[in-house]
N, C-alpha and C positions, 0 to 999 in steps of 0.2 A: 142668735137670740130671737125669740118670738114675742111680739107684743100682741096679746090676744084680747078679744072682746072690746075693741075700740069702735068709736064712730069716726070713720075715716073720711077726710075731706076729698071729694072727687073732682072738684072744680065747679060743680053745679049743685052741690049738696053734700050730705053726710050719709055714708052707708056703713052698716055694721060689718065688722070683719077683723082680720088679723094682718099683721105686717111682719114678714120674715126678714131679718137683717143678717147678712153674711159679710163679715169684715166691715168695710166702711160704706157698703152699698145696700140698697133695698133689693132683696132677691125676689120677693113675691108679695102680692097684696090680694086679700080676698078671704073666702071661707075655706079654701083648700090650698094651703101654701106649700105643701110638701114637707112640712116640719118633721124632722127626725129626732134631734136631740139638741140640748143646750138650754140656756137660761130662758125662763118663761116669766113674763110680767103681765099680770092681769090688769087691764086698764079700767075694768068695771064700767064700761059704757061711756068713758070720757071721750071728748072730741080730740081728734088728732089732726093737726094742721101741718103743712110743710113749714120748715124753718123760715122765719120772716127774713126779708131782705130789705135793707135800707141803703140806697145808693147815694144819699146826700145827708151826711151827718158830720159835724165838726168835732164833737166830743161828748163826753159824759163822765160821771164819776170824778168831777173836778179836774179832768185832764182833757187836753185838746191835741188833735193830730199835729197841729203846728207848734206844740211844745218841742217837737223834734228830739224826743228822747225815747229809748227803748222802754223805760219805765212807764211812760205815758201810754205806749202801745200795749204793754201788758195790762194796764188798767182798763183801757178801752175794751180789749178782748174779753176780760173777766167781767166787765159790767154789762155790756150789750147782751151777753148770753143769758143774763138773769131775767131778761124780758122776752126770751124766746127768739131773739134776733141772731140768726146763725151766720149771716153774711152781711158785711157792710163794705161800702166804698168810703174810706176815711177821706174827708174833704178838706182841702187847703183853702186858705184865704189869699187875698191879693197882698203879696209881699214882694220885696226885691228878688230878682231871679237868683242872686247868690244865696239868699236865705232859703228860698224854696229848694234849691239844689242841695243844701245841707239837710233839710228836713226829709227830702225824698231819699237821700243816701242812707240816712238812719233807718228809714222804713225798709229799704232794700236789704240792708244788713239784717234787720229783725226777721224778715221773711225767710232768710236762709236757715233759720233754726226752727225746730218743731215748737208748737205752742198750743196750749189749750184755749178753750173759750171760742169766741166768735172768729170766723174766717174773715180776715181783712183782705178782700179779694183783689183790690186794686184802687188806685187813687182817683178821686173826683177832683180835677183841677179847676176850681171855680174861678180863679183869677190867674193872671192879671189882664186878660184879653177882653175887657168889658167896656161899657160906656160910662164915662164920667158922670153924665147926667142921671143915669139910673144905677149908680154904683151901690146904693143902699148903705150897708155897714162897711163897705170896702173903702180903703184909703185912696183918695184921688191921685195923690202923688206917686202911687205905685202902679196905676193903670197905664198900660202900654198897648200899642197896636199888636195884633196877632202876628207872629212870625215864626217860621220853622226853625230858625237858628236857636232861639231861646227854648222853644218846645223840645227840640232834640237834645239839648243839654239836660233838660229835666227828664226826658224819656230815658236817657242813658243812666242818669242818677237813680231813677226808680227801678232799674233793672227791667225796663220795658213793661212796667206795671201800671201805667196810666190807663184807666178804663174809660174815663170821660174827660173831655176838655170843653169848657164853656166859652162861648164866643158871642160878641155883639156883632151881628152881620152888617150893620150899616156903616161901620168904620172902614175907611179906605184900606184896601189890601186884605181885609178879613175874609172876603169870599174866596180868594185864592188860597188862603190858609185852610179854610174848611175843605176845599177840594183835595188838598194834600193830606191833612191830618186825619180825615175820615178813613184813610187806608190803614191807619194804625189803631184807632180807637173810636168810640162813639163821640160825635160832636153834638153839643147841646146849645140851642139858642138861649142866651142868658143876659141878664142885666143890660137890657137894650131899650133904646128909644126909637127903634125902627118903625117905619110906617108898615102898613100891611104888605105893600109891594116889596119893601126891603127885606122884611122877615121871610116872605115867600122865596126870595132869591137865596136866602140862607138855607132854607130847606131844600130847594132845588140843587144847591151846590153840594149837598151831602149831609147836612144836619138832620138827625132823625129824632131828636129829643128836645124838650123845652124845660128849662130850669124853673122850678117853683112858679108854676102858672099863676098869673095875676100879680105876683110880687116882683117889683123892680123891673117893670116893662111897660111899654105904651099900652094903654087900656083900650077897651072896646067901646065904640060908638057906632050908631047906625049909619053914619056916613064916613067914618074913619075907623075901620075895624082894628087897626094896630096889630101888635104882635099877638095879642090874645085871639083876635079874629083869624090871623094866619095859622096859629096853632090849631084852632078848631077846623080850619079849612084844608090844611095840608095833609092830614092823615098821620102826622107825627105823633110820637108819644109826648106825654107831659107829666112832669112831677107836680104833685100837689101837696102842700103842707096842710094837714087836716086836723090841726089842733083847735080850730074854731076861732083863733085869734088872728092869724095871718090872713085868713079868708073866712068870711062869715058863712054860717051854715046854709042859707038860701043859695048863695053863689056856689058853694060846694055841691049842693044838690043839682044845680044847673049844669055844672061841669060834668058830673057823672051822667046826666041825661044826654049831653051832647056827644061826649067821646068815650064814655064807659070804660071798657077794658084797656084803652090807651093810656089811662091814668096810672102812674106809679105813686103810691102813697110814700111820702118821705117825711122825715122828722125835721131836717135842717137843725138838729139839736146842737146846743152848745155844751160846754163842760158843766154848766149849771143844771143840766137836765135832771129832774127829780129833786132839786134842791128847794128849800123853803123860801118864802118871801123875804126880800132884803139881801139875799146872797149876792155877793160881789165876786166877779170873776173877770177873766180876760178873753178877748177874741182878737187874734192877731196881735196888734200893738195897742188895742183899745180896751178900756174898762167898760164892763157891762154889769147891770144890776137887774135882779129879778124884782119886778114891780108890777103889781096888779095882774099877776099871772103871765107876764111877758118878760122876755129878756130884752132890755133896752139900753141904748147908748145914753150918755149924759144929756144929749139934745132931744131925747125922746124917740129917736128912730128905733123901730123894732129891729133887733139884730139876729134873731133866731128863736127857735122854740126851746121849751124846757120839758118836752114830753118825748116818749118813744113811740114807735109805730104800733105796738100792741095797744097802748092807750089810745092811739088814733083810731084803730079799728073799733074799739069800744065806743068812742065818740061818734064815729061814722054811723054805727048802728043806731045810736041815740038820735042822730040827725035824720034818720029815715032812709039811709042807704042800705040796700040789700046786703046781708051778711056775706053771701057767697061772692058778690062783686068786690066788697071791701077786702076780703081775703085774697082773691086773685090779684088785686091791684097792689097787694103787699108781698106777693110771692112770685108768681110766674111773670107778671108784667115787668117788674124791675129786672128779673133774670134775663128776659128778652132784650131789654135796653142795653145791657152790658154784654150781650152775646154769651150768656152762661146758662141758657135754658136747656141745653142738652144734658146738663148734669145736676142742676139744682132748680128749685121753684115749684115742684109738684111731687106728690107721693106716687112715684112711678118706678116699676122695676128697672134696675140698671142705673138709677140716679143715686146720688149721695144720700146716705141715711141721715138727713137733716130733718128733725121732727120736733114739733111742739105739742105736747099733751096738756090740755087745759083743765082747770077745775071748773066747777059749776059757775063760779063768779068770774070766769074769763081771766084767770091768772095762771101762770105756769105751774104745772104739776110735775112734769118731766120735760127736759130739753136734751135732745140728742144732736150732736154734730159729728158727721162721719162715723156714725154708728156707736159713738161713745156717749154715755149719759153724763152730761155736763152739770145738770141741775136736777136734783131729786128731793 
């Protein structure tokens, strides 16, 4: 298949050219692709982005990963793809280990069969190894110290498909866990009341990512830099929810100025993503309502977003963030965080043919995953 006459995202801008797809991979990019025969689609000068990657999302389409059903996973895969998101890490809440084991087992079974839509590449295990003080929307009674015994139960249940595990580094024993777990997956500093020094210990122990920067963590002060300061100073990656609700636009701009391409745009979306005001849904065992553009618990605590990362890119551009940077932070950066950048995250020969073709108003025109047109 040849996609001709597109504006192809190079990482630093857009260049006119063609994309040759052979099977599930990108075979060539440019003005001379060596095309011989096959289907040709004229993109008529439309922008072509790598498929978007969301490494922190709980749900959409009124389904949640923690529903623990194959039906829910089918809905997630079918819904994310509609917004050009070709890869996600479905994210679990803090729940009892027995329940997480059930949820992960369903996911492992689902992964054994072919499916259309978005690639659910591996689990983001957001709990239960968090700080009670900074638990956010997570239930305190289910929070426990990090330990390899419980983690390995879930690792096996998932079919070895945990991509990220979130840890509060200040809790006794959690640093030892980080040193062991980082051999199996990416470790992220998360939901933490750590001092700057404690957070830096977490990064030095092997954590390379920060979960939703600014949210549910010790904040930044000129004499107490906290986890935010450690994230800035450590060289680690950092997820950032860019809906303008979790973090205000001036602070979003500051974060991009400080760490730039180390940011991974994430949605942290709930099942109510895209739903209207007043929608009521669940998150774990709690009830959440869409109110004033936010998804909140009954006590008013913000529980997650109701947008997707394509919408966040649009908002970032409106906030004054460079379009190229916003796209990189929604594609190649998250791919790097989960160790998948060798095969997804950019429009490069040899990588999977995951592509998002945009209309003039920045909505999906065509979406390809593994060379198959999923949305047209």
